[in-house]
C-alpha positions as CSV (number, residue, x, y, z in Angstrom):
1,M,17.7,11.0,18.7
2,I,19.1,7.6,18.9
3,A,22.1,8.9,16.1
4,T,22.8,12.2,18.9
5,Q,22.0,10.5,22.0
6,P,22.3,8.0,24.1
7,V,19.1,6.9,24.7
8,I,20.0,3.7,26.4
9,Y,20.4,5.8,29.9
10,K,16.7,6.9,29.1
11,L,15.0,3.8,29.4
12,P,14.4,2.8,32.5
13,R,12.2,6.0,32.1
14,L,9.7,4.2,30.5
15,K,6.2,3.4,32.1
16,S,4.5,2.5,29.6
17,P,3.8,-1.5,28.9
18,T,6.1,-2.4,26.4
19,T,6.4,-4.9,23.6
20,L,10.1,-5.0,22.1
21,M,9.9,-7.0,18.6
22,I,13.4,-7.6,17.2
23,G,14.7,-9.7,14.4
24,D,17.5,-11.6,15.3
25,K,19.1,-11.3,11.8
26,D,19.4,-8.0,12.1
27,V,22.6,-6.3,10.7
28,T,21.0,-2.6,11.0
29,A,23.8,-0.5,12.4
30,I,23.2,3.6,13.2
31,G,26.8,4.4,12.5
32,N,28.5,1.3,11.8
33,N,30.0,2.8,8.4
34,S,31.7,5.0,9.8
35,A,33.2,3.2,13.9
36,P,36.2,2.3,14.3
37,S,36.5,-1.6,14.3
38,N,36.4,-2.4,17.8
39,V,33.3,-0.6,18.0
40,S,31.9,-1.6,15.0
41,A,32.4,-5.4,16.3
42,K,30.2,-4.8,19.2
43,L,27.3,-3.7,16.9
44,R,24.5,-6.1,15.6
45,H,24.0,-8.5,18.1
46,Y,20.7,-8.2,18.5
47,P,19.5,-11.9,20.1
48,E,22.2,-9.9,23.1
49,L,20.9,-6.3,22.3
50,G,17.2,-7.3,22.8
51,G,17.7,-8.9,25.7
52,A,19.5,-6.4,27.7
53,T,17.1,-3.6,25.8
54,A,13.7,-5.5,27.7
55,A,15.8,-5.8,31.2
56,A,16.9,-1.9,30.7
57,I,12.6,-1.3,30.3
58,P,10.2,-2.0,33.5
59,N,7.3,-4.2,32.4
60,T,9.0,-5.2,28.7
61,K,7.9,-8.1,27.0
62,L,10.6,-9.5,24.2
63,V,9.4,-10.9,21.2
64,E,12.1,-13.1,19.2
65,F,12.2,-13.2,15.9
66,P,15.1,-16.1,14.7
67,N,15.1,-16.1,11.2
68,E,13.9,-12.4,10.2
69,E,15.6,-8.6,9.5
70,H,14.7,-5.5,10.4
71,T,11.6,-4.7,8.5
72,L,9.7,-7.8,9.6
73,Q,6.2,-6.2,9.5
74,L,7.3,-5.8,5.7
75,Q,9.0,-8.9,5.3
76,D,6.4,-11.4,6.7
77,P,3.4,-9.3,7.4
78,E,1.6,-12.2,8.4
79,V,3.6,-13.3,11.5
80,F,4.1,-10.1,12.3
81,H,0.8,-9.5,13.0
82,K,0.0,-12.6,14.5
83,A,2.5,-11.9,17.3
84,L,1.6,-8.2,18.0
85,I,-1.7,-9.2,18.4
86,Q,-1.3,-12.3,20.4
87,T,2.0,-10.7,22.8
88,P,0.4,-9.7,26.3
89,I,1.9,-7.3,28.0
């Protein structure tokens, strides 16, 4: 869905309490390889994008991991699980 639809416009519709966890060093960007350079330059700014996404979803708690990438749950499962369990929504 993320590759085919503009899901950002649907984020405010979410009703459940949400915890958004992001790795600030994530370099994942769907479509980056085929995007024009002016579009590609706007991708992968996760600290900025995480804040904007959290602001768009009602009742959201943003948890950032400044030294982690895309798959924190695999790269550092202890840190991920600790944050997941200790983060109140």
